[in-house]
C-alpha positions in Angstrom: -86.2 -245.6 90.8 -82.7 -247.0 89.9 -82.5 -250.5 88.3 -80.9 -252.2 91.3 -82.8 -250.3 94.0 -83.8 -253.3 96.0 -80.6 -255.3 95.7 -78.5 -255.8 98.9 -74.7 -256.2 98.4 -72.3 -257.2 101.2 -68.8 -256.2 100.0 -65.9 -258.0 101.7 -63.4 -257.0 99.0 -60.5 -254.7 99.0 -58.3 -252.7 96.6 -59.9 -252.5 93.0 -61.5 -255.5 91.2 -64.1 -256.3 93.9 -64.8 -252.7 94.9 -65.2 -251.8 91.2 -67.9 -254.4 90.9 -69.7 -253.2 94.1 -69.3 -249.6 93.1 -70.9 -250.3 89.8 -73.8 -251.9 91.5 -74.1 -249.0 94.0 -74.2 -246.5 91.1 -77.1 -248.6 89.7 -79.0 -248.3 93.0 -78.0 -251.3 95.0 -77.5 -250.9 98.8 -73.9 -251.8 99.5 -72.3 -252.4 102.9 -68.5 -252.4 102.7 -66.7 -254.4 105.4 -63.3 -252.9 106.4 -60.6 -253.7 108.9 -60.8 -251.6 112.0 -58.2 -248.8 112.2 -56.6 -249.5 108.8 -59.6 -250.1 106.5 -59.2 -250.9 102.8 -55.6 -250.9 101.8 -56.2 -248.3 99.2 -57.2 -245.7 101.8 -53.5 -245.0 102.3 -52.4 -245.3 98.7 -51.5 -241.7 98.2 -50.8 -238.9 97.8 -53.0 -237.3 96.7 -55.5 -237.3 99.5 -58.8 -235.5 99.9 -58.7 -232.3 101.9 -61.3 -231.3 104.4 -63.1 -228.0 104.4 -60.3 -226.3 106.3 -57.8 -227.5 103.7 -56.3 -230.3 105.9 -55.6 -233.7 104.5 -58.3 -236.2 105.5 -56.1 -239.2 104.5 -58.6 -240.6 102.2 -56.7 -241.3 99.0 -57.8 -240.4 95.5 -57.4 -244.1 94.7 -59.9 -245.2 97.4 -62.3 -242.5 96.3 -62.3 -243.7 92.7 -63.7 -247.2 93.6 -66.0 -246.8 96.5 -68.9 -244.4 95.7 -72.2 -245.0 97.3 -71.3 -247.5 99.9 -71.7 -247.7 103.7 -68.4 -248.4 105.6 -68.6 -250.8 108.6 -65.5 -251.9 110.5 -65.5 -255.6 111.5 -62.7 -257.8 112.8 -63.3 -261.0 110.8 -60.9 -262.9 113.0 -63.1 -262.5 116.0 -66.2 -264.6 116.8 -68.2 -261.5 117.3 -67.1 -260.1 113.9 -67.9 -263.4 112.1 -71.4 -263.4 113.7 -72.0 -259.9 112.4 -71.0 -261.0 108.9 -73.3 -264.1 109.1 -76.2 -261.8 110.1 -75.7 -259.5 107.2 -75.1 -262.3 104.7 -78.4 -263.9 105.8 -80.1 -260.7 104.6 -78.0 -260.1 101.5 -78.7 -260.8 97.8 -75.0 -260.6 96.9 -71.7 -261.1 98.7 -68.4 -260.1 97.0 -65.0 -261.2 98.4 -61.4 -261.4 97.3 -59.8 -263.3 100.1 -57.2 -266.0 99.4 -58.7 -269.4 98.5 -59.9 -271.1 101.6 -59.4 -268.2 104.0 -63.0 -267.4 104.5 -63.8 -271.1 105.0 -61.6 -271.0 108.1 -64.0 -268.3 109.5 -67.1 -270.2 108.5 -67.9 -267.4 105.9 -67.4 -269.4 102.7 -70.2 -270.0 100.2 -71.1 -273.4 101.5 -71.5 -272.2 105.0 -73.4 -269.0 104.3 -75.7 -270.5 101.6 -77.1 -272.9 104.2 -78.6 -269.9 106.0 -79.4 -268.0 102.8 -79.8 -270.3 99.8 -80.7 -267.3 97.6 -77.2 -265.7 98.2 -75.1 -265.0 95.1 -71.5 -265.2 96.3 -68.8 -263.8 94.0 -65.2 -264.8 94.8 -62.5 -262.8 93.0 -58.9 -264.1 93.1 -55.8 -263.9 91.0 -56.1 -267.4 89.5 -59.5 -268.8 90.5 -60.7 -271.4 93.0 -59.1 -274.3 91.2 -55.9 -275.2 89.4 -52.2 -275.4 90.4 -51.8 -271.6 90.9 -55.1 -271.2 92.9 -53.3 -270.5 96.2 -51.0 -267.9 94.8 -51.6 -264.2 95.3 -52.5 -262.3 92.1 -51.9 -258.6 91.5 -52.8 -256.6 88.3 -49.2 -255.9 87.4 -48.3 -259.6 87.6 -51.4 -260.6 85.7 -50.6 -258.2 82.9 -47.3 -259.9 82.5 -48.6 -263.5 82.7 -51.6 -262.9 80.4 -49.5 -261.8 77.5 -50.7 -258.2 77.7 -47.2 -256.8 78.4 -45.7 -258.8 75.6 -47.7 -256.7 73.1 -47.5 -253.4 74.9 -44.7 -250.9 74.4 -42.3 -250.3 71.5 -40.5 -253.0 69.5 -37.0 -253.7 70.9 -37.7 -251.9 74.2 -38.6 -253.2 77.7 -42.1 -254.7 78.0 -44.6 -252.2 79.4 -47.7 -252.5 81.5 -50.8 -250.4 80.7 -50.9 -247.2 82.8 -54.2 -248.2 84.6 -54.9 -251.5 86.4 -57.0 -252.8 83.5 -57.2 -256.4 84.6 -58.6 -255.3 87.9 -61.1 -253.0 86.2 -62.1 -255.7 83.6 -62.5 -258.3 86.3 -64.8 -255.9 88.3 -66.9 -255.4 85.2 -67.0 -259.1 84.3 -68.0 -259.8 87.9 -70.8 -257.3 87.7 -72.0 -259.0 84.5 -71.9 -262.5 86.2 -73.7 -261.2 89.3 -76.5 -259.6 87.3 -76.9 -262.8 85.3 -77.2 -264.8 88.5 -79.7 -262.3 89.8 -81.8 -262.7 86.7 -81.6 -266.5 86.8 -82.6 -266.5 90.5 -85.9 -265.0 89.5 -86.9 -268.3 88.1 -84.9 -270.7 90.3 -85.0 -268.9 93.6 -81.5 -270.2 94.2 -78.2 -268.4 94.5 -74.8 -269.6 93.2 -71.1 -269.3 93.7 -69.3 -267.2 91.0 -65.6 -267.9 90.5 -63.8 -265.0 88.9 -60.0 -265.0 88.2 -58.0 -262.0 87.1 -55.8 -264.3 85.0 -58.8 -265.8 83.1 -60.2 -262.3 82.5 -56.9 -260.9 81.3 -56.3 -263.7 78.8 -59.9 -263.4 77.6 -59.3 -259.7 77.2 -56.5 -260.3 74.8 -59.3 -260.6 72.2 -57.9 -260.5 68.6 -54.3 -261.0 69.8 -55.3 -264.3 71.4 -57.3 -265.2 68.4 -54.3 -264.4 66.1 -52.4 -267.1 67.9 -55.2 -269.7 68.1 -56.2 -269.3 64.5 -53.0 -268.4 62.8 -50.2 -269.5 65.2 -48.9 -266.0 65.3 -47.0 -265.0 68.5 -47.5 -261.2 68.5 -44.9 -258.8 69.8 -45.1 -255.1 70.7 -45.9 -252.7 67.9 -45.8 -249.4 69.9 -49.0 -247.6 69.0 -49.6 -249.6 65.9 -52.2 -252.3 65.3 -51.4 -255.9 64.3 -54.5 -256.3 62.0 -55.3 -252.8 60.8 -53.1 -250.3 58.9 -52.7 -247.3 59.2 -53.9 -247.4 62.8 -51.3 -245.8 65.0 -49.8 -242.5 66.3 -47.8 -240.2 64.0 -45.5 -237.3 64.7 -46.5 -233.9 63.4 -44.2 -230.9 63.5 -45.3 -229.9 67.0 -46.4 -233.2 68.6 -48.2 -236.5 68.1 -51.7 -237.4 67.0 -53.7 -240.6 66.4 -54.8 -241.9 63.0 -57.3 -244.8 63.0 -58.1 -245.8 59.4 -60.5 -248.7 59.8 -61.4 -249.6 56.2 -60.4 -249.1 52.6 -62.8 -246.3 51.9 -61.3 -244.3 54.7 -57.8 -245.0 53.3 -58.8 -243.6 49.9 -60.0 -240.4 51.6 -56.7 -240.2 53.5 -54.7 -240.5 50.3 -56.7 -237.8 48.7 -56.4 -235.3 51.6 -52.6 -235.7 51.8 -52.3 -235.1 48.0 -51.4 -238.6 47.0 -54.6 -240.2 45.6 -52.5 -242.7 43.6 -51.5 -244.5 46.8 -55.0 -246.0 47.2 -54.4 -247.8 43.9 -50.9 -248.9 44.7 -50.9 -252.8 44.9 -49.0 -252.6 48.1 -51.7 -250.5 49.8 -55.0 -251.2 48.0 -56.6 -253.5 50.6 -56.1 -253.6 54.4 -54.4 -257.0 54.1 -51.9 -255.4 51.6 -51.3 -252.6 54.0 -50.7 -255.0 56.9 -48.1 -256.8 54.8 -46.4 -253.5 53.9 -47.0 -251.5 57.0 -43.4 -250.5 57.5 -43.2 -249.0 54.1 -46.5 -247.2 54.3 -45.7 -245.9 57.8 -42.5 -244.4 56.5 -44.3 -242.6 53.6 -47.0 -241.2 55.9 -44.5 -240.1 58.6 -42.7 -238.1 56.0 -45.9 -236.3 55.0 -47.3 -235.7 58.5 -44.1 -234.2 60.1 -44.3 -231.2 57.7 -47.3 -229.6 59.4 -48.8 -229.0 62.9 -50.9 -231.7 64.5 -54.0 -229.5 64.7 -53.8 -228.9 60.9 -53.9 -232.7 60.3 -56.7 -233.2 62.9 -58.8 -230.6 61.2 -58.2 -232.1 57.8 -59.0 -235.6 58.9 -62.3 -234.5 60.5 -63.1 -232.5 57.4 -62.6 -235.6 55.2 -64.2 -238.0 57.7 -61.1 -239.9 58.5 -61.0 -241.1 62.1 -58.4 -239.3 64.2 -57.8 -237.9 67.7 -55.4 -236.0 69.9 -53.3 -237.6 72.7 -54.6 -235.8 75.7 -53.0 -235.4 79.1 -55.4 -235.7 82.1 -55.9 -232.0 82.4 -56.8 -231.8 78.7 -59.3 -234.7 79.2 -61.2 -232.8 81.8 -61.4 -229.7 79.6 -62.8 -231.7 76.6 -66.1 -230.3 75.5 -67.5 -233.7 74.8 -66.8 -235.0 78.3 -68.3 -231.8 79.8 -71.4 -232.1 77.6 -72.0 -235.6 78.7 -72.2 -234.5 82.4 -69.5 -237.0 83.4 -68.1 -234.9 86.3 -70.1 -233.8 89.4 -69.4 -232.2 92.7 -70.8 -234.5 95.4 -71.0 -233.9 99.2 -68.6 -235.8 101.4 -68.4 -236.2 105.1 -64.9 -234.7 105.2 -65.4 -232.2 102.4 -68.4 -230.2 101.4 -67.8 -230.8 97.8 -65.5 -233.3 96.1 -65.2 -233.8 92.4 -66.1 -237.2 91.1 -66.5 -239.0 87.8 -69.9 -240.5 87.3 -70.8 -243.9 86.1 -70.7 -243.9 82.2 -74.0 -245.9 81.9 -76.6 -243.7 80.5 -80.3 -244.5 80.1 -81.8 -242.4 77.4 -84.4 -240.0 78.7 -83.4 -240.4 82.3 -81.2 -238.5 84.7 -77.5 -239.4 84.9 -76.8 -242.0 87.6 -76.1 -239.8 90.7 -73.8 -241.4 93.3 -73.3 -240.6 96.9 -69.8 -240.0 98.2 -67.4 -242.7 99.2 -67.6 -243.3 103.0 -65.1 -242.4 105.6 -63.7 -245.3 107.5 -66.3 -246.9 109.8 -68.7 -244.1 109.1 -71.8 -246.4 109.2 -70.5 -249.0 111.8 -72.8 -248.0 114.6 -75.8 -247.4 112.3 -75.5 -250.8 110.7 -74.7 -252.8 113.8 -77.6 -251.4 115.8 -80.2 -251.5 113.1 -82.8 -254.1 112.3 -82.8 -252.8 108.7 -79.1 -252.0 108.1 -79.5 -251.9 104.3 -82.3 -249.4 104.2 -81.6 -247.0 107.1 
């Protein structure tokens, strides 16, 4: 039995943050009904190429993007603007444990599908609203997209190389983090409900999450008044903790303490550097990071990256390669962790999917079912007395 086996989730969200939360819950065993627009469906269904191919090799027009965030759900097409569609949602919400939505503030209230309205019929309902800026504040009515939020939160101000154009992270990290924080909030509310028998309204904002996710960089400002800028692949508080160029490419060196730095100095043939007053302690190295980086760069460029990676591992100095995606999926560690599976899909006998990274020791890996095709379960859900379980 999976941990969330008896939890019913009604998913009215689209794109990534909300679907990431509901997918996580589906992976953990929750029964998730995803509500989609008729004909068009979730916006991300068309965010391609690439698209999944059917068994004959024809494109199914289900994008890889959609498939990444919608494992294990039932797809039901409902027109929320219609009275009939709203009645269907009320019926499902009356039976649900959790509802997840990411509509603009006030939009579902106009349909009578807001928390206040639905909780009258189902006081135990946990209702999670995900927006760009939250349910309150001067920007609450504004749309919020991951790229915008990365900029507004300060993330882009510390990403990229010094003196170059600000850069976003290559994945929609604020969406993903918001999905995970939302999952944490929902699970906390489910736990609390066991003693109160009452649901609650969760207000999640991408902006709040992204600023909270600035972690040490935000604290550097709050505690020390420091306004950080981009450092490329370097770290503001740990040195040397960055990428370096070897004779045939780049690698990552992640020295996290003074003992590791001493071992690094020994393996590169300069043990005296660990006693140099400029580099003895991490705080010294942060103050003199440009000078240290220049010295190390001159050493590392003389040999191939694999030589250095082998040496670092031999001397227990944290390091790693910079993999492309094809190299990632050949990594023996990833393969040994059983993170990739072929799962049956309605349009394809076997599709490759990443699995949820949550692992319970001594138990089987969380095995998902495939993402649904558009409206795949509409008739089944609408005509069933037990739509969550059939």
